[in-house]
C-alpha positions in Angstrom: 39.1 -118.7 -130.5 40.9 -121.5 -132.8 38.7 -122.8 -135.6 36.4 -122.0 -138.7 32.9 -120.3 -138.1 30.8 -122.7 -137.0 28.1 -120.4 -136.1 27.0 -117.0 -138.0 24.1 -114.7 -137.2 23.5 -112.2 -140.1 21.4 -109.4 -139.0 18.9 -111.0 -137.4 16.0 -109.4 -136.0 13.3 -111.3 -134.3 9.9 -110.1 -133.0 7.3 -112.3 -131.4 3.7 -111.7 -132.4 2.6 -108.8 -130.3 5.0 -106.7 -132.3 7.7 -107.0 -129.2 11.6 -106.9 -130.8 13.8 -109.1 -128.9 16.4 -109.2 -131.8 17.4 -106.1 -133.8 19.7 -106.9 -136.8 21.7 -109.1 -134.6 25.3 -109.8 -135.9 27.6 -112.1 -134.6 30.1 -115.3 -135.2 31.3 -118.0 -132.9 34.1 -120.6 -133.9 34.6 -124.1 -133.9 35.8 -124.8 -130.3 35.0 -122.0 -128.6 33.7 -121.2 -125.2 31.2 -118.6 -125.1 28.9 -117.1 -122.8 26.0 -115.1 -123.7 25.0 -112.2 -121.3 22.1 -110.2 -120.6 19.6 -109.0 -118.2 16.3 -111.2 -117.6 14.2 -111.1 -120.1 16.4 -110.1 -122.8 15.9 -112.7 -125.5 18.9 -115.5 -124.4 17.0 -118.0 -124.6 15.2 -116.7 -127.9 18.6 -116.6 -129.4 18.9 -120.4 -128.6 15.8 -121.4 -130.5 16.7 -119.3 -133.2 20.3 -121.6 -133.4 18.1 -124.8 -132.9 15.5 -124.0 -135.6 12.8 -124.0 -133.2 12.0 -120.6 -134.5 12.7 -118.6 -137.6 14.2 -114.8 -137.3 12.0 -112.1 -138.6 14.4 -110.9 -140.8 18.4 -112.1 -141.3 20.0 -115.0 -141.5 21.4 -117.6 -138.9 24.4 -120.0 -140.6 25.1 -122.7 -138.7 28.3 -124.4 -140.4 28.3 -128.1 -142.3 25.0 -129.2 -140.8 26.5 -128.9 -137.1 24.8 -131.3 -134.9 22.9 -129.1 -132.0 22.4 -130.1 -128.7 21.1 -128.5 -125.6 20.7 -129.2 -122.0 17.1 -127.2 -120.8 16.4 -125.5 -117.9 13.6 -128.0 -116.7 12.6 -131.2 -117.8 9.0 -131.3 -120.1 6.6 -132.3 -118.1 5.3 -134.7 -120.5 8.6 -136.8 -120.2 8.3 -136.6 -116.1 6.4 -140.4 -116.9 9.3 -142.0 -118.6 11.9 -144.2 -116.8 15.6 -142.7 -117.7 16.2 -145.3 -120.3 13.7 -144.3 -122.3 14.4 -140.7 -121.9 18.1 -141.0 -122.9 16.3 -142.9 -126.0 14.5 -139.6 -127.2 18.2 -138.3 -127.9 18.4 -140.9 -131.0 16.7 -140.7 -134.1 17.5 -144.5 -133.9 18.3 -146.0 -130.6 21.4 -147.5 -130.6 22.2 -151.0 -129.3 24.5 -150.4 -126.7 22.3 -146.8 -125.3 22.9 -148.6 -122.1 26.2 -148.3 -121.9 26.5 -144.7 -123.3 23.8 -143.6 -120.8 26.1 -145.1 -118.1 28.8 -143.2 -119.3 27.4 -139.3 -119.3 26.5 -140.3 -116.4 29.3 -140.8 -115.0 30.2 -137.5 -116.9 27.6 -135.6 -114.3 28.9 -137.3 -111.5 25.5 -139.5 -111.2 24.0 -142.7 -110.0 20.8 -143.6 -109.9 19.1 -146.7 -111.4 17.9 -147.0 -115.2 14.2 -147.8 -114.8 13.4 -145.3 -112.1 10.6 -142.5 -113.6 12.3 -138.7 -114.3 9.8 -137.3 -112.6 11.1 -139.0 -109.0 14.2 -137.7 -109.9 14.9 -134.8 -107.4 15.4 -131.1 -108.8 19.4 -131.9 -108.2 19.5 -135.2 -110.3 16.5 -133.5 -112.8 19.2 -131.2 -114.0 22.1 -133.4 -114.1 20.0 -135.7 -116.2 19.3 -132.6 -118.6 23.0 -131.9 -118.9 23.5 -135.4 -119.6 20.6 -135.8 -122.5 22.9 -133.2 -123.9 26.3 -134.7 -123.5 24.6 -138.3 -125.1 23.9 -136.5 -128.6 27.7 -135.5 -128.2 27.2 -132.2 -130.4 29.2 -130.1 -132.3 27.6 -127.2 -130.9 26.6 -127.7 -126.8 24.1 -124.9 -125.8 23.7 -124.7 -122.0 20.7 -122.5 -119.8 21.4 -122.5 -116.4 23.3 -125.4 -116.2 24.7 -125.1 -112.6 20.8 -124.5 -111.3 20.3 -126.9 -108.4 24.2 -128.5 -108.7 25.6 -128.7 -105.6 29.7 -127.9 -105.5 30.9 -131.5 -106.7 28.6 -131.3 -109.5 29.8 -127.7 -110.7 33.3 -128.8 -110.1 32.4 -131.9 -112.1 30.8 -130.0 -114.9 33.7 -127.0 -114.9 35.9 -130.2 -115.5 34.4 -131.3 -118.0 33.6 -128.0 -120.3 37.8 -127.4 -120.1 38.2 -130.9 -121.7 35.4 -130.9 -123.9 36.7 -129.8 -127.7 33.6 -128.9 -129.5 31.8 -125.0 -129.0 30.1 -124.6 -126.2 27.6 -121.5 -125.6 26.2 -121.1 -121.9 23.7 -118.8 -120.7 24.2 -118.6 -116.4 24.2 -115.9 -113.6 27.1 -118.0 -111.7 30.2 -115.4 -112.3 32.3 -117.9 -111.0 31.3 -120.7 -112.5 31.2 -118.2 -115.8 34.9 -117.2 -115.6 36.6 -120.4 -114.7 36.5 -121.6 -119.0 34.9 -118.3 -120.9 36.7 -116.9 -123.5 34.3 -114.8 -125.2 31.1 -112.8 -124.2 28.0 -112.3 -126.4 26.5 -109.8 -124.7 22.6 -108.9 -125.4 21.6 -105.4 -125.1 17.5 -105.6 -123.8 17.6 -101.9 -124.8 19.3 -101.2 -128.5 18.1 -105.0 -128.8 22.2 -105.4 -130.7 24.2 -107.9 -129.7 28.2 -106.8 -129.0 31.3 -109.1 -128.9 34.1 -109.1 -126.1 37.2 -111.4 -125.6 38.8 -112.5 -122.6 37.3 -114.7 -119.5 34.0 -113.3 -117.8 35.1 -110.8 -115.1 37.3 -109.3 -117.6 34.4 -108.1 -119.7 32.0 -107.6 -117.4 34.7 -104.6 -116.4 35.1 -103.7 -119.8 31.3 -102.9 -119.8 31.4 -101.0 -116.6 34.0 -98.8 -117.9 31.9 -98.3 -121.0 29.0 -97.4 -119.9 31.5 -94.7 -117.1 32.9 -93.4 -120.4 29.5 -93.3 -122.1 27.9 -91.2 -119.1 31.2 -88.9 -118.8 30.2 -88.3 -122.6 26.8 -87.5 -122.0 27.6 -85.2 -119.0 29.5 -83.0 -121.1 27.4 -82.5 -124.4 24.4 -82.2 -121.5 26.4 -79.3 -120.2 27.2 -77.8 -123.5 23.7 -77.9 -124.7 22.9 -76.4 -121.3 25.5 -73.7 -122.1 23.7 -72.9 -125.7 20.2 -72.6 -124.6 20.9 -70.2 -122.0 22.5 -68.1 -125.2 19.6 -68.8 -127.2 17.7 -67.1 -124.4 19.5 -64.2 -124.5 20.4 -63.7 -128.6 16.5 -64.4 -129.0 15.5 -61.3 -128.1 17.9 -59.5 -129.9 17.8 -57.9 -132.9 20.1 -58.6 -136.2 22.9 -60.8 -135.9 21.7 -62.1 -132.3 19.1 -63.4 -133.9 21.0 -65.0 -136.2 23.6 -66.1 -134.1 20.5 -67.8 -131.6 19.3 -69.8 -134.7 23.0 -71.0 -135.6 23.3 -72.4 -131.6 20.1 -74.0 -132.2 21.3 -75.9 -135.0 24.7 -76.9 -132.3 22.4 -77.9 -129.7 20.2 -79.9 -132.3 23.5 -81.5 -133.6 25.1 -82.0 -129.9 21.3 -83.6 -128.7 22.2 -86.5 -131.8 25.5 -87.0 -130.5 24.2 -87.7 -127.4 24.7 -91.8 -126.5 22.0 -94.0 -125.4 23.9 -95.1 -122.2 22.6 -98.8 -121.6 20.2 -99.1 -118.5 21.1 -102.8 -118.5 21.7 -105.0 -115.6 19.2 -103.0 -113.8 18.3 -104.2 -110.2 15.7 -104.6 -108.5 14.4 -102.1 -105.7 15.4 -102.7 -102.1 11.9 -104.4 -100.3 10.4 -106.1 -97.4 8.4 -108.9 -97.1 5.4 -108.0 -94.6 4.7 -111.0 -92.0 1.8 -111.7 -91.2 2.4 -111.3 -87.5 1.9 -114.7 -85.7 3.6 -115.0 -82.5 4.7 -118.4 -80.9 5.1 -121.8 -82.2 4.6 -122.1 -86.3 6.3 -125.0 -87.1 7.0 -128.3 -85.5 8.8 -131.0 -87.3 9.2 -134.5 -85.5 10.5 -136.6 -88.2 11.5 -136.3 -91.9 11.9 -138.7 -95.0 15.5 -139.0 -96.6 16.3 -140.9 -99.3 18.6 -143.4 -98.8 20.3 -146.1 -101.6 17.0 -144.9 -103.8 14.2 -145.7 -100.9 12.8 -143.0 -98.8 13.8 -144.0 -94.7 11.5 -142.1 -91.7 14.3 -140.3 -89.1 13.4 -138.3 -86.3 14.1 -134.7 -85.5 13.2 -131.9 -82.9 12.6 -129.0 -84.2 10.2 -125.9 -83.0 10.1 -122.9 -85.5 8.9 -119.5 -84.1 8.9 -115.8 -85.5 12.3 -114.8 -87.2 13.2 -118.3 -86.9 15.4 -119.1 -89.7 15.8 -123.5 -90.9 18.5 -124.3 -93.4 17.8 -127.4 -95.0 21.1 -129.1 -96.5 22.6 -132.2 -97.9 23.7 -134.3 -101.1 21.8 -134.0 -104.3 18.8 -136.9 -104.6 18.4 -136.8 -100.8 14.9 -135.7 -101.0 15.5 -131.5 -99.8 12.7 -130.2 -102.3 10.4 -133.6 -101.2 10.5 -132.7 -98.0 9.3 -128.8 -98.8 7.1 -130.0 -101.0 5.3 -132.5 -97.7 5.0 -129.4 -95.6 3.4 -127.3 -98.1 0.9 -129.9 -99.3 0.1 -131.6 -95.8 1.4 -134.9 -96.8 4.0 -134.9 -94.2 2.4 -136.9 -91.1 5.9 -135.5 -88.6 5.1 -131.9 -89.1 2.6 -129.4 -88.1 2.1 -125.9 -89.2 -0.5 -123.7 -87.3 -3.5 -123.0 -88.1 -4.4 -120.1 -90.3 -0.7 -119.4 -91.2 -0.4 -118.2 -94.8 3.0 -120.4 -96.4 4.5 -118.4 -98.8 6.3 -121.1 -101.1 8.7 -120.7 -103.8 9.2 -123.9 -106.0 12.5 -124.0 -107.8 10.3 -125.3 -110.6 7.7 -123.0 -110.0 4.7 -125.2 -109.6 3.0 -122.3 -107.7 2.7 -120.1 -110.9 -0.2 -120.8 -113.4 1.6 -120.6 -116.7 -1.7 -119.4 -118.6 -2.8 -116.8 -116.1 -1.2 -113.3 -117.2 0.9 -111.8 -114.7 -1.3 -109.3 -113.9 -4.2 -112.2 -113.0 -1.6 -114.0 -110.9 -0.6 -110.6 -108.7 -3.7 -110.0 -107.9 -5.6 -113.6 -107.2 -3.1 -113.8 -103.9 -2.9 -110.0 -103.5 -3.5 -110.0 -98.9 -6.0 -107.3 -97.2 -7.0 -106.2 -100.5 -3.9 -104.6 -101.7 -4.9 -101.4 -104.2 -4.4 -101.9 -107.8 -1.9 -99.1 -108.0 0.6 -100.6 -104.8 0.1 -104.0 -106.6 1.9 -102.1 -109.7 4.2 -100.6 -107.9 5.5 -104.0 -105.5 6.1 -105.5 -109.7 7.9 -102.4 -110.6 10.7 -103.0 -108.0 11.1 -106.2 -109.3 11.4 -105.1 -113.0 7.9 -106.4 -114.1 6.3 -103.1 -115.7 3.6 -102.7 -117.4 4.2 -103.9 -120.4 4.4 -107.3 -119.0 1.0 -106.9 -117.4 -1.2 -108.7 -120.2 1.6 -111.2 -121.0 1.3 -114.9 -120.0 3.0 -116.4 -117.2 4.7 -119.2 -120.0 6.2 -116.1 -122.1 8.0 -114.6 -119.4 12.0 -115.8 -118.9 12.6 -117.6 -115.9 14.7 -114.9 -114.7 11.0 -113.1 -114.6 9.5 -115.9 -113.3 11.7 -115.9 -110.4 11.1 -112.1 -109.7 7.4 -112.9 -110.4 7.2 -115.7 -107.7 9.3 -112.7 -105.2 6.8 -109.9 -105.9 4.0 -112.4 -105.1 5.6 -113.1 -101.8 5.3 -109.5 -101.2 2.0 -109.2 -101.7 0.9 -112.6 -99.6 2.0 -110.9 -96.2 2.7 -114.9 -95.1 3.8 -116.1 -91.5 6.0 -119.1 -92.7 8.7 -118.8 -95.9 8.9 -122.1 -98.1 11.7 -121.5 -99.7 13.4 -123.6 -102.7 16.6 -122.5 -104.4 15.1 -119.1 -104.6 18.5 -117.7 -106.1 18.0 -119.9 -109.5 17.3 -118.2 -112.4 17.9 -114.6 -110.7 20.8 -112.5 -112.4 23.6 -112.5 -109.8 23.0 -108.3 -109.5 19.9 -108.9 -107.2 20.6 -111.9 -105.1 21.9 -109.7 -102.3 18.8 -107.7 -102.4 17.2 -110.9 -102.3 19.2 -111.9 -99.4 18.7 -108.8 -97.4 14.8 -109.1 -97.3 14.8 -112.7 -96.4 17.3 -112.1 -93.5 15.1 -109.0 -92.7 11.5 -110.9 -92.6 9.6 -111.1 -89.1 8.5 -114.5 -89.9 9.7 -118.2 -89.6 11.6 -119.7 -92.9 12.1 -123.0 -94.1 15.3 -122.6 -97.0 17.4 -124.4 -99.4 20.1 -123.0 -101.4 23.6 -124.2 -103.3 24.8 -120.6 -103.3 27.4 -120.4 -100.2 27.3 -116.5 -101.1 23.9 -116.4 -100.7 23.5 -118.2 -97.1 26.0 -116.8 -95.4 24.1 -113.5 -95.8 21.3 -115.1 -93.8 21.4 -115.4 -90.0 20.4 -119.4 -89.5 18.7 -120.1 -86.4 18.7 -124.2 -87.0 20.5 -126.3 -89.4 19.2 -129.7 -90.8 21.6 -131.7 -92.7 19.6 -134.2 -94.1 22.8 -136.4 -95.0 23.6 -137.2 -91.3 20.4 -138.5 -90.4 
């Protein structure tokens, strides 16, 4: 990690208005040209660290130093709703205080860097999720920042897009800090990790590639567990001796008092074994119990040369049928799923009375102004009682303290887990899932794959994650690129 220090956190403490501390005296520094992963559990405060770096929020205590007015740019996770009506050229113009005369050639250069070709007069809101992900990345790149912040940059990118991004990051000579749950992606270029422990609220620094750091953290946890087990045994032995000697007189009572002091010392020496990286509990998604045909699909629209073209298909989905929809970014996969949900696809028929559980990659099904509690109770099927609802939510790490929070205050990962809790409570007859692993910690993904594979209703799924897809037994596949 050669180069001068370009960024430093000195004893930074940050808490939200509800007195919820996210960072407690966080300390770390990043050198010029370093490629760093910011790691921690969903909701630990990773996106908050990005906001502190950008100066969007200020620490309650401590200081954030950015050397020599270094320029900072970020590739956000989602395009701001207010920008969806802009065309691509006007969107990129927002990256500059003064729009350069050669903006079109600059846009073309960064579009090439992210492997994307779309007309500059297209509206940003008309682009697919994958195309929007590339636009967000290109928007950061066009600023040529000294510090590039990437928040889940591989979401919605296909393999070609991810390979392109890795090549770019390896060659980029300036500082890069990345939040991502894609372990293989991180391992290709990471040379260090800033680890945010969501329980101590502290940051720890590790040097090495991503897998080496994960192994080092796991070994450290194991050492902490062993140390505590040994101390616990000594404490228990001493407690038994105290109980025995306390009933005796004279010197024995003094010995009991000394042993009590030793117990206090041993208790203080116990380390807080991090409860980091908790995984969600195994779960099942109950189905509505529909028999017979649930979905009939006779035609779909695909995007060819930026225009929709109707194509005939012949698909029938019954209970336990699973349809995987694939195709390149921009072909119209997410648009197809939305048209099924909102009933605008004339070539599709969903059985009347079917409850549709829709997981939208942009969380369009969530009302950001609702509290978590209201969001869960509003879709609870069959009058499920509050205790059961809370137990289901807790299985997705949505604990009591989050229930009163507005959804807008959740991290993207927490919004994803909330969406799964809602699907469980909904008891749908049809699951329509658009990139359901985006924003989700990779430790949760095998559990989610198992629940989806065991689901009793029909499923229509889009996913760019091969390891996830291979865990689900598909009965039908539809490649929109081959129609």
